N, CA, C, O and the ligand as a Tripos MOL2 file, in Angstrom:
@<TRIPOS>MOLECULE
protein
  261   259    66     0     0
PROTEIN
NO_CHARGES

@<TRIPOS>ATOM
      1 N         112.7090  174.3730   59.7910 N.3       1 MET1
      2 CA        112.9250  173.8390   61.1370 C.3       1 MET1
      3 C         112.5620  174.8610   62.2070 C.2       1 MET1
      4 O         112.3540  174.4970   63.3640 O.2       1 MET1
      5 N         112.4840  176.1260   61.8340 N.am      2 GLY2
      6 CA        112.0680  177.1370   62.7940 C.3       2 GLY2
      7 C         113.2100  177.6450   63.6500 C.2       2 GLY2
      8 O         114.3860  177.4870   63.3210 O.2       2 GLY2
      9 N         112.8380  178.2400   64.7250 N.am      3 HIS3
     10 CA        113.7890  178.8960   65.6110 C.3       3 HIS3
     11 C         114.6730  177.8780   66.3110 C.2       3 HIS3
     12 O         114.1680  176.8670   66.7980 O.2       3 HIS3
     13 N         115.9760  178.1150   66.3750 N.am      4 PRO4
     14 CA        116.8820  177.1490   66.9930 C.3       4 PRO4
     15 C         116.6190  176.9430   68.4790 C.2       4 PRO4
     16 O         116.8830  175.8640   69.0100 O.2       4 PRO4
     17 N         116.1070  177.9570   69.1500 N.am      5 ASN5
     18 CA        115.8600  177.8260   70.5810 C.3       5 ASN5
     19 C         114.4770  177.3100   70.8930 C.2       5 ASN5
     20 O         114.1870  176.9630   72.0380 O.2       5 ASN5
     21 N         113.6240  177.2550   69.9000 N.am      6 ALA6
     22 CA        112.2610  176.8020   70.1460 C.3       6 ALA6
     23 C         112.1990  175.2880   70.0240 C.2       6 ALA6
     24 O         112.6180  174.7110   69.0210 O.2       6 ALA6
     25 N         111.6700  174.6590   71.0600 N.am      7 LYS7
     26 CA        111.4930  173.2200   70.9990 C.3       7 LYS7
     27 C         110.0750  172.9300   70.5390 C.2       7 LYS7
     28 O         109.1030  173.4390   71.0960 O.2       7 LYS7
     29 N         109.9840  172.1260   69.5410 N.am      8 THR8
     30 CA        108.6640  171.8080   69.0240 C.3       8 THR8
     31 C         108.4290  170.3140   69.0820 C.2       8 THR8
     32 O         109.3620  169.5120   69.0440 O.2       8 THR8
     33 N         107.1710  169.9660   69.1730 N.am      9 CYS9
     34 CA        106.7700  168.5730   69.2910 C.3       9 CYS9
     35 C         107.0300  167.8390   67.9820 C.2       9 CYS9
     36 O         106.6650  168.3200   66.9090 O.2       9 CYS9
     37 N         107.6530  166.6900   68.0740 N.am     10 ARG10
     38 CA        107.9110  165.8920   66.8730 C.3      10 ARG10
     39 C         106.6240  165.2800   66.3660 C.2      10 ARG10
     40 O         106.5390  164.8280   65.2240 O.2      10 ARG10
     41 N         105.6350  165.2710   67.2220 N.am     11 ASN11
     42 CA        104.3720  164.6350   66.8910 C.3      11 ASN11
     43 C         103.4340  165.5850   66.1470 C.2      11 ASN11
     44 O         102.8920  165.2300   65.1000 O.2      11 ASN11
     45 N         103.2430  166.7850   66.6850 N.am     12 CYS12
     46 CA        102.2610  167.7020   66.1140 C.3      12 CYS12
     47 C         102.8490  169.0750   65.8220 C.2      12 CYS12
     48 O         102.1460  169.9510   65.3160 O.2      12 CYS12
     49 N         104.1230  169.2750   66.1300 N.am     13 ASN13
     50 CA        104.8120  170.5290   65.8000 C.3      13 ASN13
     51 C         104.3690  171.7290   66.6320 C.2      13 ASN13
     52 O         104.7070  172.8670   66.3050 O.2      13 ASN13
     53 N         103.6320  171.4910   67.6840 N.am     14 SER14
     54 CA        103.2860  172.5860   68.5850 C.3      14 SER14
     55 C         104.4890  172.9390   69.4520 C.2      14 SER14
     56 O         105.4580  172.1840   69.5270 O.2      14 SER14
     57 N         104.4150  174.0760   70.0950 N.am     15 ASP15
     58 CA        105.4700  174.4600   71.0200 C.3      15 ASP15
     59 C         105.4750  173.5420   72.2340 C.2      15 ASP15
     60 O         104.4290  173.1320   72.7360 O.2      15 ASP15
     61 N         106.6770  173.2340   72.6870 N.am     16 LEU16
     62 CA        106.7960  172.4510   73.9070 C.3      16 LEU16
     63 C         107.0330  173.3700   75.0860 C.2      16 LEU16
     64 O         107.7510  174.3650   74.9850 O.2      16 LEU16
     65 N         106.4250  173.0260   76.2000 N.am     17 VAL17
     66 CA        106.6810  173.7310   77.4450 C.3      17 VAL17
     67 C         107.7470  172.9560   78.2030 C.2      17 VAL17
     68 O         107.5720  171.7770   78.5100 O.2      17 VAL17
     69 N         108.8450  173.6250   78.4990 N.am     18 SER18
     70 CA        109.9540  172.9600   79.1550 C.3      18 SER18
     71 C         109.9600  173.2810   80.6460 C.2      18 SER18
     72 O         109.8930  174.4430   81.0480 O.2      18 SER18
     73 N         110.0430  172.2360   81.4500 N.am     19 ILE19
     74 CA        110.0340  172.4030   82.9000 C.3      19 ILE19
     75 C         111.2310  171.6800   83.4810 C.2      19 ILE19
     76 O         111.4080  170.4810   83.2660 O.2      19 ILE19
     77 N         112.0340  172.3940   84.2000 N.am     20 GLY20
     78 CA        113.2080  171.7850   84.8070 C.3      20 GLY20
     79 C         112.8990  171.2650   86.1940 C.2      20 GLY20
     80 O         112.2250  171.9250   86.9860 O.2      20 GLY20
     81 N         113.3960  170.0790   86.4760 N.am     21 LEU21
     82 CA        113.1880  169.4740   87.7830 C.3      21 LEU21
     83 C         114.5050  168.9440   88.3150 C.2      21 LEU21
     84 O         115.3930  168.5530   87.5590 O.2      21 LEU21
     85 N         114.6070  168.9400   89.6280 N.am     22 LEU22
     86 CA        115.7680  168.3190   90.2460 C.3      22 LEU22
     87 C         115.2790  167.0860   90.9880 C.2      22 LEU22
     88 O         114.5630  167.1830   91.9850 O.2      22 LEU22
     89 N         115.6810  165.9260   90.4820 N.am     23 VAL23
     90 CA        115.2150  164.6710   91.0630 C.3      23 VAL23
     91 C         116.4150  163.8190   91.4280 C.2      23 VAL23
     92 O         117.2430  163.4890   90.5800 O.2      23 VAL23
     93 N         116.4970  163.4710   92.6970 N.am     24 ASP24
     94 CA        117.6100  162.6390   93.1660 C.3      24 ASP24
     95 C         118.9600  163.2220   92.7700 C.2      24 ASP24
     96 O         119.8910  162.4910   92.4330 O.2      24 ASP24
     97 N         119.0520  164.5370   92.8150 N.am     25 GLY25
     98 CA        120.3230  165.1780   92.5090 C.3      25 GLY25
     99 C         120.6250  165.2880   91.0350 C.2      25 GLY25
    100 O         121.6930  165.7650   90.6500 O.2      25 GLY25
    101 N         119.6840  164.8450   90.1930 N.am     26 SER26
    102 CA        119.9020  164.9290   88.7550 C.3      26 SER26
    103 C         118.9800  165.9890   88.1700 C.2      26 SER26
    104 O         117.8230  166.1220   88.5710 O.2      26 SER26
    105 N         119.5120  166.7330   87.2230 N.am     27 ASP27
    106 CA        118.6940  167.6910   86.5170 C.3      27 ASP27
    107 C         117.8470  166.9760   85.4760 C.2      27 ASP27
    108 O         118.3660  166.3980   84.5220 O.2      27 ASP27
    109 N         116.5620  167.0240   85.6720 N.am     28 LEU28
    110 CA        115.6540  166.4560   84.6830 C.3      28 LEU28
    111 C         114.9050  167.5900   84.0120 C.2      28 LEU28
    112 O         114.6040  168.6080   84.6340 O.2      28 LEU28
    113 N         114.6130  167.4050   82.7570 N.am     29 GLU29
    114 CA        113.8410  168.3910   82.0300 C.3      29 GLU29
    115 C         112.6330  167.6910   81.4230 C.2      29 GLU29
    116 O         112.7630  166.7230   80.6740 O.2      29 GLU29
    117 N         111.4730  168.1960   81.7590 N.am     30 MET30
    118 CA        110.2710  167.6530   81.1670 C.3      30 MET30
    119 C         109.7690  168.6050   80.1080 C.2      30 MET30
    120 O         109.6170  169.8020   80.3510 O.2      30 MET30
    121 N         109.5120  168.0690   78.9370 N.am     31 MET31
    122 CA        108.9510  168.8720   77.8740 C.3      31 MET31
    123 C         107.5430  168.3820   77.5870 C.2      31 MET31
    124 O         107.3270  167.2360   77.1930 O.2      31 MET31
    125 N         106.6110  169.2660   77.7920 N.am     32 SER32
    126 CA        105.2070  168.9200   77.6280 C.3      32 SER32
    127 C         104.6370  169.6680   76.4350 C.2      32 SER32
    128 O         104.8390  170.8730   76.2820 O.2      32 SER32
    129 N         103.9240  168.9380   75.5990 N.am     33 CYS33
    130 CA        103.3900  169.5350   74.3810 C.3      33 CYS33
    131 C         102.0290  170.1730   74.6430 C.2      33 CYS33
    132 O         101.1470  169.5820   75.2660 O.2      33 CYS33
    133 N         101.8910  171.4100   74.1410 N.am     34 ASP34
    134 CA        100.6060  172.0940   74.2660 C.3      34 ASP34
    135 C          99.5350  171.4820   73.3800 C.2      34 ASP34
    136 O          98.3440  171.5570   73.6800 O.2      34 ASP34
    137 N          99.9700  170.8820   72.2980 N.am     35 GLY35
    138 CA         99.0210  170.4250   71.2970 C.3      35 GLY35
    139 C          98.4600  169.0440   71.5750 C.2      35 GLY35
    140 O          97.2440  168.8560   71.5690 O.2      35 GLY35
    141 N          99.3350  168.0720   71.8190 N.am     36 CYS36
    142 CA         98.8720  166.6870   71.9170 C.3      36 CYS36
    143 C          99.1870  166.0790   73.2800 C.2      36 CYS36
    144 O          98.9200  164.9010   73.5150 O.2      36 CYS36
    145 N          99.7610  166.8920   74.1880 N.am     37 ASP37
    146 CA        100.0420  166.4400   75.5400 C.3      37 ASP37
    147 C         101.1260  165.3720   75.6100 C.2      37 ASP37
    148 O         101.2570  164.6700   76.6120 O.2      37 ASP37
    149 N         101.8940  165.2580   74.5430 N.am     38 LEU38
    150 CA        103.0430  164.3590   74.5840 C.3      38 LEU38
    151 C         104.0730  164.8960   75.5660 C.2      38 LEU38
    152 O         104.3290  166.0980   75.6290 O.2      38 LEU38
    153 N         104.6480  163.9970   76.3170 N.am     39 ARG39
    154 CA        105.6980  164.4140   77.2360 C.3      39 ARG39
    155 C         106.9750  163.6500   76.9560 C.2      39 ARG39
    156 O         106.9640  162.4430   76.7160 O.2      39 ARG39
    157 N         108.0540  164.3700   76.9930 N.am     40 SER40
    158 CA        109.3350  163.6930   76.8910 C.3      40 SER40
    159 C         110.2390  164.2280   77.9870 C.2      40 SER40
    160 O         110.0570  165.3390   78.4840 O.2      40 SER40
    161 N         111.2080  163.4190   78.3460 N.am     41 TRP41
    162 CA        112.0870  163.7560   79.4580 C.3      41 TRP41
    163 C         113.5290  163.7020   79.0040 C.2      41 TRP41
    164 O         113.9160  162.8840   78.1700 O.2      41 TRP41
    165 N         114.3020  164.5880   79.5710 N.am     42 ARG42
    166 CA        115.7310  164.5460   79.3010 C.3      42 ARG42
    167 C         116.4910  164.6770   80.6160 C.2      42 ARG42
    168 O         116.1120  165.4280   81.5150 O.2      42 ARG42
    169 N         117.5630  163.9260   80.6870 N.am     43 ARG43
    170 CA        118.4720  164.0400   81.8180 C.3      43 ARG43
    171 C         119.8380  164.4130   81.2600 C.2      43 ARG43
    172 O         120.3970  163.7070   80.4210 O.2      43 ARG43
    173 N         120.3650  165.5380   81.7430 N.am     44 ALA44
    174 CA        121.6510  166.0330   81.2530 C.3      44 ALA44
    175 C         121.6660  166.1350   79.7300 C.2      44 ALA44
    176 O         122.6700  165.8390   79.0810 O.2      44 ALA44
    177 N         120.5440  166.5560   79.1800 N.am     45 GLY45
    178 CA        120.4770  166.7850   77.7440 C.3      45 GLY45
    179 C         120.2140  165.5440   76.9150 C.2      45 GLY45
    180 O         120.1180  165.6160   75.6890 O.2      45 GLY45
    181 N         120.0990  164.4020   77.5830 N.am     46 ILE46
    182 CA        119.8680  163.1540   76.8720 C.3      46 ILE46
    183 C         118.4480  162.6810   77.1190 C.2      46 ILE46
    184 O         117.9910  162.5950   78.2580 O.2      46 ILE46
    185 N         117.7710  162.3810   76.0400 N.am     47 GLU47
    186 CA        116.3840  161.9660   76.1830 C.3      47 GLU47
    187 C         116.3070  160.6010   76.8490 C.2      47 GLU47
    188 O         117.0370  159.6750   76.4950 O.2      47 GLU47
    189 N         115.4140  160.4970   77.8120 N.am     48 ILE48
    190 CA        115.2840  159.2380   78.5480 C.3      48 ILE48
    191 C         113.8280  158.8170   78.5700 C.2      48 ILE48
    192 O         112.9310  159.6110   78.2860 O.2      48 ILE48
    193 N         113.6110  157.5810   78.9040 N.am     49 ASP49
    194 CA        112.2560  157.0540   79.0120 C.3      49 ASP49
    195 C         111.8880  156.9590   80.4800 C.2      49 ASP49
    196 O         112.3970  156.1110   81.2130 O.2      49 ASP49
    197 N         111.0080  157.8330   80.8900 N.am     50 LEU50
    198 CA        110.6450  157.8670   82.2930 C.3      50 LEU50
    199 C         109.2190  157.4280   82.5220 C.2      50 LEU50
    200 O         108.6190  157.7590   83.5440 O.2      50 LEU50
    201 N         108.6800  156.6970   81.5940 N.am     51 SER51
    202 CA        107.2620  156.3450   81.7000 C.3      51 SER51
    203 C         106.9740  155.5740   82.9830 C.2      51 SER51
    204 O         105.8950  155.6990   83.5640 O.2      51 SER51
    205 N         107.9350  154.7840   83.4160 N.am     52 ASP52
    206 CA        107.7250  154.0090   84.6350 C.3      52 ASP52
    207 C         107.6830  154.9110   85.8640 C.2      52 ASP52
    208 O         106.9460  154.6520   86.8150 O.2      52 ASP52
    209 N         108.4790  155.9630   85.8290 N.am     53 ALA53
    210 CA        108.6390  156.8120   87.0000 C.3      53 ALA53
    211 C         107.7560  158.0480   86.9530 C.2      53 ALA53
    212 O         107.7260  158.8280   87.9060 O.2      53 ALA53
    213 N         107.0470  158.2300   85.8650 N.am     54 LEU54
    214 CA        106.2880  159.4570   85.6670 C.3      54 LEU54
    215 C         105.3770  159.7710   86.8440 C.2      54 LEU54
    216 O         105.2670  160.9260   87.2550 O.2      54 LEU54
    217 N         104.7350  158.7680   87.3800 N.am     55 GLY55
    218 CA        103.7790  158.9760   88.4480 C.3      55 GLY55
    219 C         104.3750  159.6940   89.6430 C.2      55 GLY55
    220 O         103.6710  160.4080   90.3570 O.2      55 GLY55
    221 N         105.6600  159.5120   89.8640 N.am     56 GLU56
    222 CA        106.2910  160.1350   91.0150 C.3      56 GLU56
    223 C         106.4870  161.6230   90.8150 C.2      56 GLU56
    224 O         106.5170  162.3900   91.7780 O.2      56 GLU56
    225 N         106.6200  162.0320   89.5500 N.am     57 PHE57
    226 CA        107.0620  163.3990   89.2850 C.3      57 PHE57
    227 C         105.9450  164.3240   88.8420 C.2      57 PHE57
    228 O         105.9830  165.5220   89.1230 O.2      57 PHE57
    229 N         104.9600  163.7870   88.1580 N.am     58 GLU58
    230 CA        104.0270  164.6980   87.4950 C.3      58 GLU58
    231 C         103.2080  165.5020   88.5120 C.2      58 GLU58
    232 O         102.6900  166.5710   88.1890 O.2      58 GLU58
    233 N         103.0970  164.9960   89.7110 N.am     59 VAL59
    234 CA        102.3920  165.7460   90.7440 C.3      59 VAL59
    235 C         103.0860  167.0910   90.9900 C.2      59 VAL59
    236 O         102.4320  168.1140   91.1970 O.2      59 VAL59
    237 N         104.4010  167.0670   90.9630 N.am     60 HIS60
    238 CA        105.1580  168.2800   91.2350 C.3      60 HIS60
    239 C         105.3370  169.1390   90.0080 C.2      60 HIS60
    240 O         105.4860  170.3580   90.1040 O.2      60 HIS60
    241 N         105.3230  168.4970   88.8490 N.am     61 ALA61
    242 CA        105.6260  169.2370   87.6230 C.3      61 ALA61
    243 C         104.5000  170.1890   87.2530 C.2      61 ALA61
    244 O         104.7410  171.3560   86.9440 O.2      61 ALA61
    245 N         103.2840  169.6950   87.2850 N.am     62 GLY62
    246 CA        102.1680  170.5430   86.9360 C.3      62 GLY62
    247 C         102.2650  171.0680   85.5230 C.2      62 GLY62
    248 O         102.9560  170.4960   84.6800 O.2      62 GLY62
    249 N         101.5770  172.1440   85.2730 N.am     63 ARG63
    250 CA        101.6440  172.7530   83.9460 C.3      63 ARG63
    251 C         102.0100  174.2060   84.0870 C.2      63 ARG63
    252 O         101.4860  174.9250   84.9390 O.2      63 ARG63
    253 N         102.9120  174.6180   83.2420 N.am     64 GLN64
    254 CA        103.3050  176.0230   83.2560 C.3      64 GLN64
    255 C         103.1830  176.5960   81.8590 C.2      64 GLN64
    256 O         103.2920  175.8880   80.8570 O.2      64 GLN64
    257 N         102.9570  177.8850   81.8240 N.am     65 ARG65
    258 CA        102.9210  178.5600   80.5400 C.3      65 ARG65
    259 C         103.8690  179.7240   80.5610 C.2      65 ARG65
    260 O         103.9930  180.4370   79.5660 O.2      65 ARG65
    261 ZN        102.4160  167.5140   70.2270 Zn       66 ZN66
@<TRIPOS>BOND
     1     1     2 1
     2     2     3 1
     3     3     4 2
     4     3     5 am
     5     5     6 1
     6     6     7 1
     7     7     8 2
     8     7     9 am
     9     9    10 1
    10    10    11 1
    11    11    12 2
    12    11    13 am
    13    13    14 1
    14    14    15 1
    15    15    16 2
    16    15    17 am
    17    17    18 1
    18    18    19 1
    19    19    20 2
    20    19    21 am
    21    21    22 1
    22    22    23 1
    23    23    24 2
    24    23    25 am
    25    25    26 1
    26    26    27 1
    27    27    28 2
    28    27    29 am
    29    29    30 1
    30    30    31 1
    31    31    32 2
    32    31    33 am
    33    33    34 1
    34    34    35 1
    35    35    36 2
    36    35    37 am
    37    37    38 1
    38    38    39 1
    39    39    40 2
    40    39    41 am
    41    41    42 1
    42    42    43 1
    43    43    44 2
    44    43    45 am
    45    45    46 1
    46    46    47 1
    47    47    48 2
    48    47    49 am
    49    49    50 1
    50    50    51 1
    51    51    52 2
    52    51    53 am
    53    53    54 1
    54    54    55 1
    55    55    56 2
    56    55    57 am
    57    57    58 1
    58    58    59 1
    59    59    60 2
    60    59    61 am
    61    61    62 1
    62    62    63 1
    63    63    64 2
    64    63    65 am
    65    65    66 1
    66    66    67 1
    67    67    68 2
    68    67    69 am
    69    69    70 1
    70    70    71 1
    71    71    72 2
    72    71    73 am
    73    73    74 1
    74    74    75 1
    75    75    76 2
    76    75    77 am
    77    77    78 1
    78    78    79 1
    79    79    80 2
    80    79    81 am
    81    81    82 1
    82    82    83 1
    83    83    84 2
    84    83    85 am
    85    85    86 1
    86    86    87 1
    87    87    88 2
    88    87    89 am
    89    89    90 1
    90    90    91 1
    91    91    92 2
    92    91    93 am
    93    93    94 1
    94    94    95 1
    95    95    96 2
    96    95    97 am
    97    97    98 1
    98    98    99 1
    99    99   100 2
   100    99   101 am
   101   101   102 1
   102   102   103 1
   103   103   104 2
   104   103   105 am
   105   105   106 1
   106   106   107 1
   107   107   108 2
   108   107   109 am
   109   109   110 1
   110   110   111 1
   111   111   112 2
   112   111   113 am
   113   113   114 1
   114   114   115 1
   115   115   116 2
   116   115   117 am
   117   117   118 1
   118   118   119 1
   119   119   120 2
   120   119   121 am
   121   121   122 1
   122   122   123 1
   123   123   124 2
   124   123   125 am
   125   125   126 1
   126   126   127 1
   127   127   128 2
   128   127   129 am
   129   129   130 1
   130   130   131 1
   131   131   132 2
   132   131   133 am
   133   133   134 1
   134   134   135 1
   135   135   136 2
   136   135   137 am
   137   137   138 1
   138   138   139 1
   139   139   140 2
   140   139   141 am
   141   141   142 1
   142   142   143 1
   143   143   144 2
   144   143   145 am
   145   145   146 1
   146   146   147 1
   147   147   148 2
   148   147   149 am
   149   149   150 1
   150   150   151 1
   151   151   152 2
   152   151   153 am
   153   153   154 1
   154   154   155 1
   155   155   156 2
   156   155   157 am
   157   157   158 1
   158   158   159 1
   159   159   160 2
   160   159   161 am
   161   161   162 1
   162   162   163 1
   163   163   164 2
   164   163   165 am
   165   165   166 1
   166   166   167 1
   167   167   168 2
   168   167   169 am
   169   169   170 1
   170   170   171 1
   171   171   172 2
   172   171   173 am
   173   173   174 1
   174   174   175 1
   175   175   176 2
   176   175   177 am
   177   177   178 1
   178   178   179 1
   179   179   180 2
   180   179   181 am
   181   181   182 1
   182   182   183 1
   183   183   184 2
   184   183   185 am
   185   185   186 1
   186   186   187 1
   187   187   188 2
   188   187   189 am
   189   189   190 1
   190   190   191 1
   191   191   192 2
   192   191   193 am
   193   193   194 1
   194   194   195 1
   195   195   196 2
   196   195   197 am
   197   197   198 1
   198   198   199 1
   199   199   200 2
   200   199   201 am
   201   201   202 1
   202   202   203 1
   203   203   204 2
   204   203   205 am
   205   205   206 1
   206   206   207 1
   207   207   208 2
   208   207   209 am
   209   209   210 1
   210   210   211 1
   211   211   212 2
   212   211   213 am
   213   213   214 1
   214   214   215 1
   215   215   216 2
   216   215   217 am
   217   217   218 1
   218   218   219 1
   219   219   220 2
   220   219   221 am
   221   221   222 1
   222   222   223 1
   223   223   224 2
   224   223   225 am
   225   225   226 1
   226   226   227 1
   227   227   228 2
   228   227   229 am
   229   229   230 1
   230   230   231 1
   231   231   232 2
   232   231   233 am
   233   233   234 1
   234   234   235 1
   235   235   236 2
   236   235   237 am
   237   237   238 1
   238   238   239 1
   239   239   240 2
   240   239   241 am
   241   241   242 1
   242   242   243 1
   243   243   244 2
   244   243   245 am
   245   245   246 1
   246   246   247 1
   247   247   248 2
   248   247   249 am
   249   249   250 1
   250   250   251 1
   251   251   252 2
   252   251   253 am
   253   253   254 1
   254   254   255 1
   255   255   256 2
   256   255   257 am
   257   257   258 1
   258   258   259 1
   259   259   260 2
@<TRIPOS>SUBSTRUCTURE
     1 MET1         2 RESIDUE 1 A MET
     2 GLY2         6 RESIDUE 1 A GLY
     3 HIS3        10 RESIDUE 1 A HIS
     4 PRO4        14 RESIDUE 1 A PRO
     5 ASN5        18 RESIDUE 1 A ASN
     6 ALA6        22 RESIDUE 1 A ALA
     7 LYS7        26 RESIDUE 1 A LYS
     8 THR8        30 RESIDUE 1 A THR
     9 CYS9        34 RESIDUE 1 A CYS
    10 ARG10       38 RESIDUE 1 A ARG
    11 ASN11       42 RESIDUE 1 A ASN
    12 CYS12       46 RESIDUE 1 A CYS
    13 ASN13       50 RESIDUE 1 A ASN
    14 SER14       54 RESIDUE 1 A SER
    15 ASP15       58 RESIDUE 1 A ASP
    16 LEU16       62 RESIDUE 1 A LEU
    17 VAL17       66 RESIDUE 1 A VAL
    18 SER18       70 RESIDUE 1 A SER
    19 ILE19       74 RESIDUE 1 A ILE
    20 GLY20       78 RESIDUE 1 A GLY
    21 LEU21       82 RESIDUE 1 A LEU
    22 LEU22       86 RESIDUE 1 A LEU
    23 VAL23       90 RESIDUE 1 A VAL
    24 ASP24       94 RESIDUE 1 A ASP
    25 GLY25       98 RESIDUE 1 A GLY
    26 SER26      102 RESIDUE 1 A SER
    27 ASP27      106 RESIDUE 1 A ASP
    28 LEU28      110 RESIDUE 1 A LEU
    29 GLU29      114 RESIDUE 1 A GLU
    30 MET30      118 RESIDUE 1 A MET
    31 MET31      122 RESIDUE 1 A MET
    32 SER32      126 RESIDUE 1 A SER
    33 CYS33      130 RESIDUE 1 A CYS
    34 ASP34      134 RESIDUE 1 A ASP
    35 GLY35      138 RESIDUE 1 A GLY
    36 CYS36      142 RESIDUE 1 A CYS
    37 ASP37      146 RESIDUE 1 A ASP
    38 LEU38      150 RESIDUE 1 A LEU
    39 ARG39      154 RESIDUE 1 A ARG
    40 SER40      158 RESIDUE 1 A SER
    41 TRP41      162 RESIDUE 1 A TRP
    42 ARG42      166 RESIDUE 1 A ARG
    43 ARG43      170 RESIDUE 1 A ARG
    44 ALA44      174 RESIDUE 1 A ALA
    45 GLY45      178 RESIDUE 1 A GLY
    46 ILE46      182 RESIDUE 1 A ILE
    47 GLU47      186 RESIDUE 1 A GLU
    48 ILE48      190 RESIDUE 1 A ILE
    49 ASP49      194 RESIDUE 1 A ASP
    50 LEU50      198 RESIDUE 1 A LEU
    51 SER51      202 RESIDUE 1 A SER
    52 ASP52      206 RESIDUE 1 A ASP
    53 ALA53      210 RESIDUE 1 A ALA
    54 LEU54      214 RESIDUE 1 A LEU
    55 GLY55      218 RESIDUE 1 A GLY
    56 GLU56      222 RESIDUE 1 A GLU
    57 PHE57      226 RESIDUE 1 A PHE
    58 GLU58      230 RESIDUE 1 A GLU
    59 VAL59      234 RESIDUE 1 A VAL
    60 HIS60      238 RESIDUE 1 A HIS
    61 ALA61      242 RESIDUE 1 A ALA
    62 GLY62      246 RESIDUE 1 A GLY
    63 ARG63      250 RESIDUE 1 A ARG
    64 GLN64      254 RESIDUE 1 A GLN
    65 ARG65      258 RESIDUE 1 A ARG
    66 ZN66       261 GROUP 0 **** ****
């Protein structure tokens, strides 16, 4: 399973880049995969489906390494 603190993509097992965002007073975390560009979102540690709202946020999220 690897390092407990390392988040890896369930799809391709690459490292995920985690980006924290504050949206509408809620802490959102976007995890972007380096390998396959899969993105997942979590709010307060719970994975959520933000596909509908993605367009609003990705402009600000960008890519970080
Ligand atoms: Zn991946």
